[in-house]
C-alpha atoms as one frame of an Amber mdcrd trajectory, in Angstrom:
protein
 225.203  77.830 125.284 227.105  75.468 127.586 230.558  77.024 129.218 232.202
  74.840 127.262 230.943  75.803 123.877 231.085  78.995 125.026 235.074  78.846
 126.129 235.824  77.221 122.801 233.938  79.747 120.586 235.508  82.377 122.455
 239.107  80.787 121.988 238.482  80.672 118.391 237.162  84.424 118.455 240.215
  86.005 120.316 242.912  83.743 118.353 240.905  84.843 114.461 240.947  88.350
 116.062 244.412  88.702 116.986 245.227  87.018 113.460 243.734  89.599 111.550
 244.461  92.494 113.312 248.273  90.994 112.407 246.756  90.515 108.845 245.455
  93.813 108.524 249.221  95.428 108.944 250.672  93.118 105.752 250.101  96.147
 103.288 252.125  95.456 100.180 254.691  93.054 102.713 253.149  90.033 101.553
 256.481  88.298 100.062 258.224  89.172 103.320 259.978  86.140 104.369 258.719
  84.709 107.974 261.046  81.600 108.284 264.741  81.099 106.750 264.836  77.359
 107.471 261.988  74.625 107.122 259.400  75.792 105.266 260.772  78.949 104.196
 257.633  80.537 104.044 256.346  83.968 103.602 253.618  85.603 104.817 251.531
  85.242 101.933 252.230  81.517 102.038 251.948  81.368 105.846 248.522  83.296
 104.955 247.741  80.414 102.748 248.651  77.923 104.961 246.591  79.273 107.849
 243.633  78.986 105.024 244.169  75.493 104.191 244.820  74.378 107.693 241.719
  76.329 108.788 239.814  74.132 106.405 241.211  70.936 106.953 241.321  70.488
 110.615 237.498  71.613 110.465 237.089  68.829 108.054 238.731  66.419 109.902
 236.884  67.815 113.400 233.839  67.044 111.504 234.464  63.652 110.178 235.568
  62.760 114.045 231.847  63.612 115.020 230.824  61.586 112.279 232.799  58.701
 113.312 235.455  58.606 110.858 239.155  58.623 110.703 240.621  60.858 107.696
 243.951  60.923 109.084 245.772  57.808 108.766 248.496  56.636 111.702 251.292
  57.484 109.010 250.259  61.075 108.133 253.381  62.905 107.768 252.693  66.527
 108.288 255.880  68.185 107.051 254.879  66.387 103.642 251.589  67.284 103.237
 251.863  71.218 103.661 255.040  70.970 101.913 253.299  69.790  99.137 249.694
  72.158  99.736 252.101  75.307  99.709 253.538  73.803  96.250 249.927  73.277
  94.607 248.419  76.693  96.198 251.292  79.038  95.188 249.045  81.525  93.296
 247.131  81.734  95.561 247.123  85.504  96.606 247.289  87.071 100.122 243.427
  88.533  99.849 242.011  85.283  98.452 243.769  83.499 101.367 242.309  86.004
 103.430 238.756  85.326 102.310 239.146  81.520 102.505 240.159  82.093 106.122
 236.928  84.018 106.774 235.150  81.774 104.678 236.232  78.557 106.875 236.273
  80.084 110.311 232.055  80.683 109.596 231.547  77.157 108.466 233.089  75.824
 111.499 231.447  78.628 114.276 228.193  77.877 112.493 228.509  74.066 112.820
 229.395  74.249 116.450 226.728  77.018 117.208 224.383  74.148 115.956 225.911
  71.328 117.555 225.160  70.048 121.054 227.469  69.418 124.104 227.563  65.702
 122.816 230.241  66.682 120.097 232.633  67.186 123.354 232.295  63.609 123.897
 233.947  62.476 120.748 237.905  62.076 119.929 239.935  61.639 117.203 243.540
  61.976 115.517 245.224  65.231 114.731 246.938  65.630 111.692 250.028  65.850
 114.488 249.158  62.229 115.107 247.822  62.776 118.640 244.414  61.541 119.750
 242.588  64.622 120.897 239.218  65.516 122.416 236.995  67.701 120.609 238.005
  70.654 122.656 241.513  69.933 122.701 241.132  69.972 118.767 239.360  73.218
 119.049 242.257  74.495 121.257 244.850  73.479 118.959 243.361  75.413 115.826
 243.619  78.508 118.019 246.667  78.152 119.097 247.898  77.138 115.870 246.506
  80.346 114.403 247.568  82.707 117.485 251.499  81.017 116.974 251.414  81.598
 113.362 249.758  84.800 113.867 252.877  85.990 116.164 255.712  84.721 114.092
 254.066  86.944 111.553 254.126  89.962 113.885 257.457  89.319 114.309 258.780
  90.266 111.302 256.473  93.257 110.950 257.377  94.670 114.005 254.077  94.655
 114.995
């Protein structure tokens, strides 16, 4: 395995380990509010968002490698996040965690089987920035770590 790939995988594994260590402490506090403004998500909703994001970003990343551009230039990430939260309102905390595990396993399987040429690709992220695959993987990990820290703050973890 090359250094680039090993580094990307390590960053993804580290961010997921941190997220899981925080989510393991939630217990019966899934409805505890995390954000007071904007999306105003509770822990369960934020976990659903993370699961949806992980699956969606992985799908977009693999499409970029295949030469497809799934994110239109006028994509509205706030609208998308709001709508996905509404559509998945009945998803339980446990279901969201299971989805997180499944999507990350799929991404790591794909990444482990890909050759280094994947790092030569770039494409549009939901933020509308054009990112390299390496940057994209970093954004996935950083996004997860950032929200995990927000959950940790409300749990005093």
